[in-house]
N, CA, C and O atoms as a CHARMM CRD file, in Angstrom:
* protein
*
  388
    1    1 MET  N      0.84700  -1.17800   0.00000 PROA 1      0.00000
    2    1 MET  CA     0.00000   0.00000   0.00000 PROA 1      0.00000
    3    1 MET  C      0.88400   1.23000   0.00000 PROA 1      0.00000
    4    1 MET  O      1.87900   1.27500   0.72200 PROA 1      0.00000
    5    2 GLY  N      0.53400   2.23600  -0.80400 PROA 2      0.00000
    6    2 GLY  CA     1.30700   3.46600  -0.86900 PROA 2      0.00000
    7    2 GLY  C      1.10800   4.33100   0.36100 PROA 2      0.00000
    8    2 GLY  O      0.05500   4.30100   0.99900 PROA 2      0.00000
    9    3 GLN  N      2.12100   5.09000   0.67800 PROA 3      0.00000
   10    3 GLN  CA     2.05300   5.98900   1.81500 PROA 3      0.00000
   11    3 GLN  C      1.71600   7.39200   1.33200 PROA 3      0.00000
   12    3 GLN  O      2.42000   7.93100   0.47800 PROA 3      0.00000
   13    4 CYS  N      0.66500   7.99000   1.85600 PROA 4      0.00000
   14    4 CYS  CA     0.32400   9.36100   1.49700 PROA 4      0.00000
   15    4 CYS  C      0.71300  10.31600   2.60400 PROA 4      0.00000
   16    4 CYS  O      0.60300  11.53100   2.43600 PROA 4      0.00000
   17    5 GLY  N      1.15800   9.80600   3.71200 PROA 5      0.00000
   18    5 GLY  CA     1.55800  10.64800   4.82500 PROA 5      0.00000
   19    5 GLY  C      0.63300  10.50100   6.00900 PROA 5      0.00000
   20    5 GLY  O      1.07200  10.67300   7.14600 PROA 5      0.00000
   21    6 SER  N     -0.62900  10.18900   5.78700 PROA 6      0.00000
   22    6 SER  CA    -1.56000  10.09400   6.90000 PROA 6      0.00000
   23    6 SER  C     -1.35400   8.81400   7.69800 PROA 6      0.00000
   24    6 SER  O     -1.83900   8.68300   8.82200 PROA 6      0.00000
   25    7 CYS  N     -0.63000   7.87900   7.10500 PROA 7      0.00000
   26    7 CYS  CA    -0.38300   6.64000   7.83700 PROA 7      0.00000
   27    7 CYS  C      1.10800   6.41700   8.06400 PROA 7      0.00000
   28    7 CYS  O      1.52600   5.31900   8.43300 PROA 7      0.00000
   29    8 GLY  N      1.89800   7.44600   7.84800 PROA 8      0.00000
   30    8 GLY  CA     3.34100   7.33700   8.05400 PROA 8      0.00000
   31    8 GLY  C      3.74500   7.83100   9.42200 PROA 8      0.00000
   32    8 GLY  O      2.90300   8.04600  10.29300 PROA 8      0.00000
   33    9 ASP  N      5.03400   8.00900   9.60300 PROA 9      0.00000
   34    9 ASP  CA     5.58500   8.40900  10.88700 PROA 9      0.00000
   35    9 ASP  C      5.64900   9.91800  11.09300 PROA 9      0.00000
   36    9 ASP  O      6.00300  10.36700  12.18300 PROA 9      0.00000
   37   10 SER  N      5.32000  10.70800  10.08300 PROA 10     0.00000
   38   10 SER  CA     5.49600  12.16000  10.18800 PROA 10     0.00000
   39   10 SER  C      4.51500  12.81300  11.15200 PROA 10     0.00000
   40   10 SER  O      4.78700  13.89600  11.67000 PROA 10     0.00000
   41   11 GLY  N      3.38300  12.17100  11.39700 PROA 11     0.00000
   42   11 GLY  CA     2.37900  12.74400  12.27500 PROA 11     0.00000
   43   11 GLY  C      1.43400  13.69300  11.56900 PROA 11     0.00000
   44   11 GLY  O      0.39100  14.04300  12.12000 PROA 11     0.00000
   45   12 ALA  N      1.77400  14.11700  10.36600 PROA 12     0.00000
   46   12 ALA  CA     0.91100  15.01500   9.60300 PROA 12     0.00000
   47   12 ALA  C     -0.09600  14.20200   8.81200 PROA 12     0.00000
   48   12 ALA  O      0.18100  13.07300   8.40700 PROA 12     0.00000
   49   13 GLY  N     -1.25400  14.77900   8.59700 PROA 13     0.00000
   50   13 GLY  CA    -2.28500  14.12500   7.81900 PROA 13     0.00000
   51   13 GLY  C     -3.32500  15.12600   7.37800 PROA 13     0.00000
   52   13 GLY  O     -3.14400  16.32800   7.57300 PROA 13     0.00000
   53   14 PRO  N     -4.41700  14.65800   6.78400 PROA 14     0.00000
   54   14 PRO  CA    -5.41900  15.55700   6.22500 PROA 14     0.00000
   55   14 PRO  C     -6.17700  16.39000   7.25800 PROA 14     0.00000
   56   14 PRO  O     -6.92500  17.29500   6.89000 PROA 14     0.00000
   57   15 PHE  N     -5.99400  16.09800   8.53500 PROA 15     0.00000
   58   15 PHE  CA    -6.66300  16.87000   9.58200 PROA 15     0.00000
   59   15 PHE  C     -5.66500  17.66600  10.40900 PROA 15     0.00000
   60   15 PHE  O     -6.00400  18.16300  11.48300 PROA 15     0.00000
   61   16 SER  N     -4.43500  17.79000   9.91500 PROA 16     0.00000
   62   16 SER  CA    -3.40300  18.60000  10.57000 PROA 16     0.00000
   63   16 SER  C     -3.78600  20.07000  10.45700 PROA 16     0.00000
   64   16 SER  O     -4.77700  20.42000   9.81600 PROA 16     0.00000
   65   17 GLU  N     -2.99400  20.91300  11.08200 PROA 17     0.00000
   66   17 GLU  CA    -3.24300  22.34900  11.02400 PROA 17     0.00000
   67   17 GLU  C     -1.97400  23.08700  10.62700 PROA 17     0.00000
   68   17 GLU  O     -0.86600  22.56400  10.75200 PROA 17     0.00000
   69   18 GLY  N     -2.15700  24.30800  10.14700 PROA 18     0.00000
   70   18 GLY  CA    -1.04600  25.19300   9.83200 PROA 18     0.00000
   71   18 GLY  C     -0.07400  24.62200   8.81200 PROA 18     0.00000
   72   18 GLY  O     -0.46500  23.99100   7.83000 PROA 18     0.00000
   73   19 LYS  N      1.19900  24.86200   9.07400 PROA 19     0.00000
   74   19 LYS  CA     2.27500  24.43800   8.18100 PROA 19     0.00000
   75   19 LYS  C      2.24900  22.92900   7.94900 PROA 19     0.00000
   76   19 LYS  O      2.52100  22.47400   6.83800 PROA 19     0.00000
   77   20 ASN  N      1.92500  22.14400   8.98200 PROA 20     0.00000
   78   20 ASN  CA     1.88700  20.69000   8.82700 PROA 20     0.00000
   79   20 ASN  C      0.88200  20.26600   7.76400 PROA 20     0.00000
   80   20 ASN  O      1.16400  19.37200   6.96600 PROA 20     0.00000
   81   21 LEU  N     -0.29300  20.90100   7.74900 PROA 21     0.00000
   82   21 LEU  CA    -1.29500  20.55900   6.73700 PROA 21     0.00000
   83   21 LEU  C     -0.84400  20.99500   5.35700 PROA 21     0.00000
   84   21 LEU  O     -0.99500  20.24600   4.39100 PROA 21     0.00000
   85   22 VAL  N     -0.29500  22.19000   5.24900 PROA 22     0.00000
   86   22 VAL  CA     0.17500  22.68800   3.94800 PROA 22     0.00000
   87   22 VAL  C      1.22600  21.73800   3.37500 PROA 22     0.00000
   88   22 VAL  O      1.14500  21.35600   2.20800 PROA 22     0.00000
   89   23 GLU  N      2.19400  21.36200   4.17600 PROA 23     0.00000
   90   23 GLU  CA     3.23800  20.44100   3.70300 PROA 23     0.00000
   91   23 GLU  C      2.66000  19.07500   3.37000 PROA 23     0.00000
   92   23 GLU  O      3.06900  18.45300   2.38900 PROA 23     0.00000
   93   24 PHE  N      1.71800  18.60300   4.17000 PROA 24     0.00000
   94   24 PHE  CA     1.09500  17.30600   3.89800 PROA 24     0.00000
   95   24 PHE  C      0.40300  17.30800   2.53500 PROA 24     0.00000
   96   24 PHE  O      0.63200  16.41800   1.71700 PROA 24     0.00000
   97   25 VAL  N     -0.44800  18.31600   2.29500 PROA 25     0.00000
   98   25 VAL  CA    -1.19200  18.37100   1.03100 PROA 25     0.00000
   99   25 VAL  C     -0.23400  18.56800  -0.14400 PROA 25     0.00000
  100   25 VAL  O     -0.41500  17.96000  -1.19900 PROA 25     0.00000
  101   26 TYR  N      0.77400  19.40600   0.03200 PROA 26     0.00000
  102   26 TYR  CA     1.74400  19.65400  -1.03200 PROA 26     0.00000
  103   26 TYR  C      2.42100  18.35100  -1.46800 PROA 26     0.00000
  104   26 TYR  O      2.63900  18.13100  -2.65900 PROA 26     0.00000
  105   27 ASN  N      2.75100  17.49800  -0.50900 PROA 27     0.00000
  106   27 ASN  CA     3.49100  16.26500  -0.79700 PROA 27     0.00000
  107   27 ASN  C      2.61600  15.03300  -0.99900 PROA 27     0.00000
  108   27 ASN  O      3.11100  14.00400  -1.45800 PROA 27     0.00000
  109   28 ALA  N      1.33300  15.11000  -0.67000 PROA 28     0.00000
  110   28 ALA  CA     0.45300  13.93500  -0.73600 PROA 28     0.00000
  111   28 ALA  C      0.43700  13.32300  -2.13300 PROA 28     0.00000
  112   28 ALA  O      0.35800  14.01700  -3.14600 PROA 28     0.00000
  113   29 HSD  N      0.51400  12.02300  -2.14100 PROA 29     0.00000
  114   29 HSD  CA     0.46500  11.25000  -3.38200 PROA 29     0.00000
  115   29 HSD  C      1.48900  11.74300  -4.39600 PROA 29     0.00000
  116   29 HSD  O      1.18500  11.88600  -5.58100 PROA 29     0.00000
  117   30 GLY  N      2.69600  12.00000  -3.92400 PROA 30     0.00000
  118   30 GLY  CA     3.78400  12.41900  -4.79300 PROA 30     0.00000
  119   30 GLY  C      3.58500  13.80400  -5.40200 PROA 30     0.00000
  120   30 GLY  O      4.15700  14.10700  -6.45000 PROA 30     0.00000
  121   31 GLY  N      2.79500  14.63100  -4.76900 PROA 31     0.00000
  122   31 GLY  CA     2.54600  15.98200  -5.26900 PROA 31     0.00000
  123   31 GLY  C      1.39800  16.07600  -6.25700 PROA 31     0.00000
  124   31 GLY  O      1.16700  17.13400  -6.84100 PROA 31     0.00000
  125   32 ALA  N      0.67600  14.98100  -6.44900 PROA 32     0.00000
  126   32 ALA  CA    -0.38300  14.95800  -7.45900 PROA 32     0.00000
  127   32 ALA  C     -1.62700  15.75800  -7.07800 PROA 32     0.00000
  128   32 ALA  O     -2.41900  16.10700  -7.95400 PROA 32     0.00000
  129   33 ILE  N     -1.81300  16.05200  -5.80600 PROA 33     0.00000
  130   33 ILE  CA    -3.03600  16.72100  -5.35200 PROA 33     0.00000
  131   33 ILE  C     -2.90600  18.23200  -5.33900 PROA 33     0.00000
  132   33 ILE  O     -3.88000  18.93100  -5.61900 PROA 33     0.00000
  133   34 LYS  N     -1.74800  18.74600  -5.02700 PROA 34     0.00000
  134   34 LYS  CA    -1.56700  20.17900  -4.74200 PROA 34     0.00000
  135   34 LYS  C     -2.10200  21.12000  -5.80600 PROA 34     0.00000
  136   34 LYS  O     -2.60600  22.19100  -5.46700 PROA 34     0.00000
  137   35 ASP  N     -2.01400  20.76900  -7.05900 PROA 35     0.00000
  138   35 ASP  CA    -2.43600  21.66000  -8.14100 PROA 35     0.00000
  139   35 ASP  C     -3.80400  21.32600  -8.72200 PROA 35     0.00000
  140   35 ASP  O     -4.24400  21.96100  -9.68000 PROA 35     0.00000
  141   36 GLN  N     -4.47600  20.33900  -8.15000 PROA 36     0.00000
  142   36 GLN  CA    -5.80400  19.98700  -8.65100 PROA 36     0.00000
  143   36 GLN  C     -6.81200  21.05400  -8.24600 PROA 36     0.00000
  144   36 GLN  O     -6.73100  21.59300  -7.14200 PROA 36     0.00000
  145   37 PRO  N     -7.76500  21.36600  -9.12800 PROA 37     0.00000
  146   37 PRO  CA    -8.76800  22.38000  -8.79600 PROA 37     0.00000
  147   37 PRO  C     -9.71100  21.91000  -7.69100 PROA 37     0.00000
  148   37 PRO  O    -10.07800  20.73700  -7.62500 PROA 37     0.00000
  149   38 LEU  N    -10.09300  22.84600  -6.82800 PROA 38     0.00000
  150   38 LEU  CA   -11.06800  22.54900  -5.78600 PROA 38     0.00000
  151   38 LEU  C    -12.45400  22.42100  -6.40100 PROA 38     0.00000
  152   38 LEU  O    -12.75900  23.10400  -7.37900 PROA 38     0.00000
  153   39 PRO  N    -13.29500  21.55800  -5.84500 PROA 39     0.00000
  154   39 PRO  CA   -14.66800  21.43300  -6.33500 PROA 39     0.00000
  155   39 PRO  C    -15.39600  22.77600  -6.24400 PROA 39     0.00000
  156   39 PRO  O    -15.16100  23.55800  -5.32300 PROA 39     0.00000
  157   40 GLY  N    -16.26600  23.02700  -7.19300 PROA 40     0.00000
  158   40 GLY  CA   -17.07300  24.23000  -7.16900 PROA 40     0.00000
  159   40 GLY  C    -16.33500  25.50100  -7.54900 PROA 40     0.00000
  160   40 GLY  O    -16.86100  26.59800  -7.36300 PROA 40     0.00000
  161   41 GLY  N    -15.13200  25.37300  -8.07600 PROA 41     0.00000
  162   41 GLY  CA   -14.38000  26.54800  -8.50500 PROA 41     0.00000
  163   41 GLY  C    -13.51900  27.19200  -7.44300 PROA 41     0.00000
  164   41 GLY  O    -12.85800  28.19200  -7.72100 PROA 41     0.00000
  165   42 GLY  N    -13.50300  26.65400  -6.23400 PROA 42     0.00000
  166   42 GLY  CA   -12.63500  27.18200  -5.19400 PROA 42     0.00000
  167   42 GLY  C    -13.39200  27.68400  -3.98200 PROA 42     0.00000
  168   42 GLY  O    -14.62000  27.62700  -3.92100 PROA 42     0.00000
  169   43 LEU  N    -12.63100  28.17700  -3.02000 PROA 43     0.00000
  170   43 LEU  CA   -13.18200  28.68600  -1.76500 PROA 43     0.00000
  171   43 LEU  C    -12.74700  30.12700  -1.55700 PROA 43     0.00000
  172   43 LEU  O    -11.55800  30.44100  -1.61500 PROA 43     0.00000
  173   44 GLU  N    -13.71000  30.99300  -1.31600 PROA 44     0.00000
  174   44 GLU  CA   -13.39900  32.38300  -0.98200 PROA 44     0.00000
  175   44 GLU  C    -12.81600  32.41900   0.42700 PROA 44     0.00000
  176   44 GLU  O    -13.33200  31.77000   1.33700 PROA 44     0.00000
  177   45 THR  N    -11.74000  33.17900   0.59800 PROA 45     0.00000
  178   45 THR  CA   -11.09500  33.25400   1.90200 PROA 45     0.00000
  179   45 THR  C    -10.36800  34.57700   2.05200 PROA 45     0.00000
  180   45 THR  O    -10.32600  35.39100   1.12900 PROA 45     0.00000
  181   46 ARG  N     -9.80700  34.77300   3.21300 PROA 46     0.00000
  182   46 ARG  CA    -8.94500  35.92000   3.49000 PROA 46     0.00000
  183   46 ARG  C     -7.57200  35.36600   3.83500 PROA 46     0.00000
  184   46 ARG  O     -7.44300  34.38300   4.56400 PROA 46     0.00000
  185   47 CYS  N     -6.56000  36.01200   3.30100 PROA 47     0.00000
  186   47 CYS  CA    -5.18700  35.61500   3.59300 PROA 47     0.00000
  187   47 CYS  C     -4.93800  35.80000   5.08300 PROA 47     0.00000
  188   47 CYS  O     -5.25800  36.84400   5.65100 PROA 47     0.00000
  189   48 ARG  N     -4.37600  34.79500   5.70000 PROA 48     0.00000
  190   48 ARG  CA    -4.07000  34.89100   7.12400 PROA 48     0.00000
  191   48 ARG  C     -2.75400  35.60500   7.37500 PROA 48     0.00000
  192   48 ARG  O     -2.33100  35.77900   8.51800 PROA 48     0.00000
  193   49 GLY  N     -2.11100  36.01500   6.28600 PROA 49     0.00000
  194   49 GLY  CA    -0.88300  36.77500   6.40400 PROA 49     0.00000
  195   49 GLY  C     -1.12600  38.26900   6.28400 PROA 49     0.00000
  196   49 GLY  O     -0.69200  39.04500   7.13500 PROA 49     0.00000
  197   50 CYS  N     -1.83000  38.67900   5.21200 PROA 50     0.00000
  198   50 CYS  CA    -2.02200  40.11800   4.96400 PROA 50     0.00000
  199   50 CYS  C     -3.47500  40.57000   5.04000 PROA 50     0.00000
  200   50 CYS  O     -3.74400  41.77100   5.06100 PROA 50     0.00000
  201   51 GLY  N     -4.41900  39.62300   5.08100 PROA 51     0.00000
  202   51 GLY  CA    -5.82500  39.97500   5.17900 PROA 51     0.00000
  203   51 GLY  C     -6.54400  40.19100   3.86600 PROA 51     0.00000
  204   51 GLY  O     -7.74500  40.45700   3.86400 PROA 51     0.00000
  205   52 ALA  N     -5.84000  40.08200   2.74200 PROA 52     0.00000
  206   52 ALA  CA    -6.46800  40.28000   1.43100 PROA 52     0.00000
  207   52 ALA  C     -7.44800  39.13900   1.11600 PROA 52     0.00000
  208   52 ALA  O     -7.20400  37.98700   1.47400 PROA 52     0.00000
  209   53 SER  N     -8.53500  39.46900   0.45700 PROA 53     0.00000
  210   53 SER  CA    -9.49900  38.45500   0.01100 PROA 53     0.00000
  211   53 SER  C     -8.98800  37.81100  -1.27200 PROA 53     0.00000
  212   53 SER  O     -8.44100  38.48600  -2.14400 PROA 53     0.00000
  213   54 PHE  N     -9.17300  36.50600  -1.37400 PROA 54     0.00000
  214   54 PHE  CA    -8.82700  35.80100  -2.60700 PROA 54     0.00000
  215   54 PHE  C     -9.57200  34.47800  -2.65300 PROA 54     0.00000
  216   54 PHE  O    -10.16100  34.05500  -1.65900 PROA 54     0.00000
  217   55 THR  N     -9.54500  33.82900  -3.80000 PROA 55     0.00000
  218   55 THR  CA   -10.16500  32.52000  -3.97100 PROA 55     0.00000
  219   55 THR  C     -9.06600  31.47200  -4.04100 PROA 55     0.00000
  220   55 THR  O     -8.19800  31.52000  -4.91200 PROA 55     0.00000
  221   56 LEU  N     -9.11500  30.52500  -3.11200 PROA 56     0.00000
  222   56 LEU  CA    -8.20200  29.37400  -3.15500 PROA 56     0.00000
  223   56 LEU  C     -8.79000  28.43200  -4.20000 PROA 56     0.00000
  224   56 LEU  O     -9.84200  27.83600  -3.97100 PROA 56     0.00000
  225   57 LYS  N     -8.12700  28.29300  -5.33700 PROA 57     0.00000
  226   57 LYS  CA    -8.66800  27.52900  -6.46500 PROA 57     0.00000
  227   57 LYS  C     -8.12600  26.11200  -6.54600 PROA 57     0.00000
  228   57 LYS  O     -8.73900  25.24300  -7.16700 PROA 57     0.00000
  229   58 THR  N     -6.96700  25.87300  -5.91400 PROA 58     0.00000
  230   58 THR  CA    -6.36600  24.54000  -5.89800 PROA 58     0.00000
  231   58 THR  C     -6.11100  24.14800  -4.44000 PROA 58     0.00000
  232   58 THR  O     -6.21700  24.98500  -3.54400 PROA 58     0.00000
  233   59 PHE  N     -5.78100  22.89600  -4.21000 PROA 59     0.00000
  234   59 PHE  CA    -5.60500  22.42100  -2.84300 PROA 59     0.00000
  235   59 PHE  C     -4.46800  23.14100  -2.10800 PROA 59     0.00000
  236   59 PHE  O     -4.51000  23.27000  -0.88500 PROA 59     0.00000
  237   60 VAL  N     -3.47000  23.60200  -2.83100 PROA 60     0.00000
  238   60 VAL  CA    -2.41700  24.45500  -2.27700 PROA 60     0.00000
  239   60 VAL  C     -2.35200  25.69100  -3.16200 PROA 60     0.00000
  240   60 VAL  O     -2.25900  25.58300  -4.38500 PROA 60     0.00000
  241   61 GLY  N     -2.40100  26.86100  -2.54300 PROA 61     0.00000
  242   61 GLY  CA    -2.35900  28.09100  -3.31900 PROA 61     0.00000
  243   61 GLY  C     -1.75200  29.22600  -2.52300 PROA 61     0.00000
  244   61 GLY  O     -1.55700  29.13700  -1.31100 PROA 61     0.00000
  245   62 LYS  N     -1.45800  30.30500  -3.25100 PROA 62     0.00000
  246   62 LYS  CA    -0.83900  31.47700  -2.63600 PROA 62     0.00000
  247   62 LYS  C     -1.74200  32.69300  -2.74800 PROA 62     0.00000
  248   62 LYS  O     -2.48100  32.84900  -3.72000 PROA 62     0.00000
  249   63 CYS  N     -1.67200  33.53700  -1.75300 PROA 63     0.00000
  250   63 CYS  CA    -2.35400  34.82600  -1.79500 PROA 63     0.00000
  251   63 CYS  C     -1.72900  35.63300  -2.92700 PROA 63     0.00000
  252   63 CYS  O     -0.50500  35.74000  -3.00000 PROA 63     0.00000
  253   64 PRO  N     -2.54300  36.20000  -3.80600 PROA 64     0.00000
  254   64 PRO  CA    -1.97900  36.98000  -4.90900 PROA 64     0.00000
  255   64 PRO  C     -1.32200  38.28600  -4.45800 PROA 64     0.00000
  256   64 PRO  O     -0.51700  38.85200  -5.19800 PROA 64     0.00000
  257   65 LYS  N     -1.64500  38.76800  -3.27400 PROA 65     0.00000
  258   65 LYS  CA    -1.07700  40.02000  -2.79400 PROA 65     0.00000
  259   65 LYS  C      0.28000  39.82300  -2.11400 PROA 65     0.00000
  260   65 LYS  O      1.24100  40.51600  -2.44700 PROA 65     0.00000
  261   66 CYS  N      0.36900  38.88200  -1.16400 PROA 66     0.00000
  262   66 CYS  CA     1.60900  38.73500  -0.38600 PROA 66     0.00000
  263   66 CYS  C      2.33500  37.41400  -0.61500 PROA 66     0.00000
  264   66 CYS  O      3.47000  37.25200  -0.16700 PROA 66     0.00000
  265   67 GLY  N      1.69700  36.46400  -1.31000 PROA 67     0.00000
  266   67 GLY  CA     2.32400  35.16900  -1.55500 PROA 67     0.00000
  267   67 GLY  C      2.17700  34.18500  -0.41000 PROA 67     0.00000
  268   67 GLY  O      2.78400  33.11400  -0.44500 PROA 67     0.00000
  269   68 GLY  N      1.38400  34.51700   0.61200 PROA 68     0.00000
  270   68 GLY  CA     1.15700  33.59800   1.73100 PROA 68     0.00000
  271   68 GLY  C      0.57100  32.28300   1.25300 PROA 68     0.00000
  272   68 GLY  O     -0.37600  32.27600   0.46600 PROA 68     0.00000
  273   69 VAL  N      1.12400  31.16700   1.72000 PROA 69     0.00000
  274   69 VAL  CA     0.73600  29.83800   1.24700 PROA 69     0.00000
  275   69 VAL  C     -0.38200  29.27700   2.13300 PROA 69     0.00000
  276   69 VAL  O     -0.26800  29.23400   3.35800 PROA 69     0.00000
  277   70 HSD  N     -1.46100  28.85000   1.47400 PROA 70     0.00000
  278   70 HSD  CA    -2.63100  28.28900   2.13800 PROA 70     0.00000
  279   70 HSD  C     -2.93700  26.93400   1.50200 PROA 70     0.00000
  280   70 HSD  O     -2.56700  26.68300   0.35500 PROA 70     0.00000
  281   71 ALA  N     -3.61300  26.06200   2.25000 PROA 71     0.00000
  282   71 ALA  CA    -4.00400  24.75700   1.71200 PROA 71     0.00000
  283   71 ALA  C     -5.23300  24.24400   2.44000 PROA 71     0.00000
  284   71 ALA  O     -5.54600  24.65500   3.55700 PROA 71     0.00000
  285   72 VAL  N     -5.91400  23.33500   1.77000 PROA 72     0.00000
  286   72 VAL  CA    -7.03300  22.61300   2.35900 PROA 72     0.00000
  287   72 VAL  C     -6.91100  21.17200   1.87300 PROA 72     0.00000
  288   72 VAL  O     -6.50400  20.93300   0.73600 PROA 72     0.00000
  289   73 SER  N     -7.26000  20.21600   2.72500 PROA 73     0.00000
  290   73 SER  CA    -7.13800  18.81200   2.33400 PROA 73     0.00000
  291   73 SER  C     -8.42100  18.33200   1.65300 PROA 73     0.00000
  292   73 SER  O     -9.50100  18.85900   1.92300 PROA 73     0.00000
  293   74 PRO  N     -8.30800  17.33900   0.77800 PROA 74     0.00000
  294   74 PRO  CA    -9.48100  16.84600   0.05300 PROA 74     0.00000
  295   74 PRO  C    -10.66800  16.46700   0.93800 PROA 74     0.00000
  296   74 PRO  O    -11.80000  16.80100   0.58800 PROA 74     0.00000
  297   75 PRO  N    -10.46100  15.78100   2.07500 PROA 75     0.00000
  298   75 PRO  CA   -11.65400  15.42100   2.84800 PROA 75     0.00000
  299   75 PRO  C    -12.33300  16.60900   3.53500 PROA 75     0.00000
  300   75 PRO  O    -13.43300  16.47000   4.07200 PROA 75     0.00000
  301   76 ARG  N    -11.68300  17.77600   3.52100 PROA 76     0.00000
  302   76 ARG  CA   -12.22900  18.93800   4.22500 PROA 76     0.00000
  303   76 ARG  C    -12.40200  20.14800   3.30600 PROA 76     0.00000
  304   76 ARG  O    -12.48900  21.27800   3.78600 PROA 76     0.00000
  305   77 CYS  N    -12.45200  19.92400   1.99400 PROA 77     0.00000
  306   77 CYS  CA   -12.41500  21.02600   1.03500 PROA 77     0.00000
  307   77 CYS  C    -13.75400  21.68300   0.75600 PROA 77     0.00000
  308   77 CYS  O    -13.84300  22.51500  -0.14700 PROA 77     0.00000
  309   78 GLU  N    -14.77900  21.34900   1.48500 PROA 78     0.00000
  310   78 GLU  CA   -16.09600  21.94400   1.26100 PROA 78     0.00000
  311   78 GLU  C    -16.33100  23.19400   2.10500 PROA 78     0.00000
  312   78 GLU  O    -17.33500  23.88000   1.91300 PROA 78     0.00000
  313   79 ASP  N    -15.42400  23.50600   3.04100 PROA 79     0.00000
  314   79 ASP  CA   -15.64800  24.60600   3.97600 PROA 79     0.00000
  315   79 ASP  C    -14.39200  25.46100   4.09500 PROA 79     0.00000
  316   79 ASP  O    -13.31800  24.95100   4.41100 PROA 79     0.00000
  317   80 GLN  N    -14.52600  26.75600   3.84500 PROA 80     0.00000
  318   80 GLN  CA   -13.37800  27.66100   3.92700 PROA 80     0.00000
  319   80 GLN  C    -12.75900  27.69300   5.31700 PROA 80     0.00000
  320   80 GLN  O    -11.58800  28.04500   5.45400 PROA 80     0.00000
  321   81 ALA  N    -13.50500  27.33800   6.33800 PROA 81     0.00000
  322   81 ALA  CA   -12.96700  27.31400   7.70600 PROA 81     0.00000
  323   81 ALA  C    -11.84200  26.30000   7.85800 PROA 81     0.00000
  324   81 ALA  O    -11.06900  26.37100   8.81300 PROA 81     0.00000
  325   82 ASN  N    -11.74400  25.35900   6.92600 PROA 82     0.00000
  326   82 ASN  CA   -10.71000  24.32500   6.99800 PROA 82     0.00000
  327   82 ASN  C     -9.42100  24.71500   6.28500 PROA 82     0.00000
  328   82 ASN  O     -8.45400  23.95400   6.31600 PROA 82     0.00000
  329   83 ILE  N     -9.38200  25.87000   5.65000 PROA 83     0.00000
  330   83 ILE  CA    -8.17100  26.34100   4.98700 PROA 83     0.00000
  331   83 ILE  C     -7.12800  26.67400   6.04700 PROA 83     0.00000
  332   83 ILE  O     -7.42500  27.34300   7.03600 PROA 83     0.00000
  333   84 GLN  N     -5.92500  26.20800   5.83500 PROA 84     0.00000
  334   84 GLN  CA    -4.83300  26.43600   6.77400 PROA 84     0.00000
  335   84 GLN  C     -3.75300  27.29800   6.13200 PROA 84     0.00000
  336   84 GLN  O     -3.53400  27.24800   4.92200 PROA 84     0.00000
  337   85 PHE  N     -3.09200  28.07800   6.95500 PROA 85     0.00000
  338   85 PHE  CA    -2.02600  28.99800   6.54300 PROA 85     0.00000
  339   85 PHE  C     -0.69800  28.46000   7.05800 PROA 85     0.00000
  340   85 PHE  O     -0.59500  28.05200   8.21500 PROA 85     0.00000
  341   86 ALA  N      0.32100  28.45800   6.19500 PROA 86     0.00000
  342   86 ALA  CA     1.61300  27.88500   6.55700 PROA 86     0.00000
  343   86 ALA  C      2.47100  28.80100   7.42100 PROA 86     0.00000
  344   86 ALA  O      3.43600  28.33900   8.03000 PROA 86     0.00000
  345   87 GLY  N      2.14500  30.07200   7.48800 PROA 87     0.00000
  346   87 GLY  CA     2.94900  31.02300   8.26000 PROA 87     0.00000
  347   87 GLY  C      3.58500  32.05400   7.35400 PROA 87     0.00000
  348   87 GLY  O      3.82300  31.80300   6.17200 PROA 87     0.00000
  349   88 ALA  N      3.85600  33.20900   7.91900 PROA 88     0.00000
  350   88 ALA  CA     4.34500  34.34900   7.13500 PROA 88     0.00000
  351   88 ALA  C      5.66300  34.08700   6.42100 PROA 88     0.00000
  352   88 ALA  O      5.87400  34.62200   5.33300 PROA 88     0.00000
  353   89 ASP  N      6.54500  33.29500   6.98400 PROA 89     0.00000
  354   89 ASP  CA     7.86800  33.07500   6.39000 PROA 89     0.00000
  355   89 ASP  C      7.96800  31.79700   5.56000 PROA 89     0.00000
  356   89 ASP  O      9.04100  31.48600   5.04200 PROA 89     0.00000
  357   90 PHE  N      6.87500  31.05400   5.42600 PROA 90     0.00000
  358   90 PHE  CA     6.90500  29.78000   4.71700 PROA 90     0.00000
  359   90 PHE  C      7.00400  29.99600   3.21200 PROA 90     0.00000
  360   90 PHE  O      6.32700  30.86000   2.65400 PROA 90     0.00000
  361   91 LYS  N      7.84100  29.21700   2.57100 PROA 91     0.00000
  362   91 LYS  CA     7.99400  29.22600   1.10700 PROA 91     0.00000
  363   91 LYS  C      7.81300  27.80800   0.58800 PROA 91     0.00000
  364   91 LYS  O      8.27300  26.84900   1.20800 PROA 91     0.00000
  365   92 LEU  N      7.14500  27.68000  -0.54300 PROA 92     0.00000
  366   92 LEU  CA     7.03300  26.38400  -1.20200 PROA 92     0.00000
  367   92 LEU  C      8.41100  25.98900  -1.74000 PROA 92     0.00000
  368   92 LEU  O      9.23700  26.86000  -2.01200 PROA 92     0.00000
  369   93 PRO  N      8.66500  24.69800  -1.89400 PROA 93     0.00000
  370   93 PRO  CA     9.98900  24.27100  -2.38400 PROA 93     0.00000
  371   93 PRO  C     10.43100  24.96600  -3.66200 PROA 93     0.00000
  372   93 PRO  O     11.60500  25.31400  -3.79200 PROA 93     0.00000
  373   94 GLU  N      9.52200  25.17700  -4.60700 PROA 94     0.00000
  374   94 GLU  CA     9.92200  25.82300  -5.87400 PROA 94     0.00000
  375   94 GLU  C     10.23100  27.30100  -5.68400 PROA 94     0.00000
  376   94 GLU  O     10.85200  27.90800  -6.55600 PROA 94     0.00000
  377   95 ASP  N      9.82100  27.89100  -4.58200 PROA 95     0.00000
  378   95 ASP  CA    10.08700  29.30200  -4.30400 PROA 95     0.00000
  379   95 ASP  C     11.35100  29.51800  -3.45900 PROA 95     0.00000
  380   95 ASP  O     11.76200  30.65500  -3.22800 PROA 95     0.00000
  381   96 ARG  N     11.95500  28.43000  -3.00700 PROA 96     0.00000
  382   96 ARG  CA    13.12500  28.51000  -2.11100 PROA 96     0.00000
  383   96 ARG  C     14.43800  28.64300  -2.87400 PROA 96     0.00000
  384   96 ARG  O     15.49500  28.77500  -2.25700 PROA 96     0.00000
  385   97 LYS  N     14.39100  28.61100  -4.17400 PROA 97     0.00000
  386   97 LYS  CA    15.60600  28.64600  -5.00200 PROA 97     0.00000
  387   97 LYS  C     16.28400  29.98700  -4.99200 PROA 97     0.00000
  388   97 LYS  O     17.31500  30.16200  -5.64200 PROA 97     0.00000
């Protein structure tokens, strides 16, 4: 059986919070989930970094104003209250170069 992280030793899973959830979703299933579109066209939210309104359209996304990284896991993607923020200084791996 493949490991998606929810059954591994990392402790992170689809019900984690903050940075742990963002990293979990980003890496889940070899990165196959992070860029998939959210059902219904996305979730309206406010950036937890700068307060700007935006629509989270994929399971992992960035605030268009400040670049703050947010994510929601597939089992919890129906409610904007489940969107988690990775923290003001967090960068996605492709942004760390």
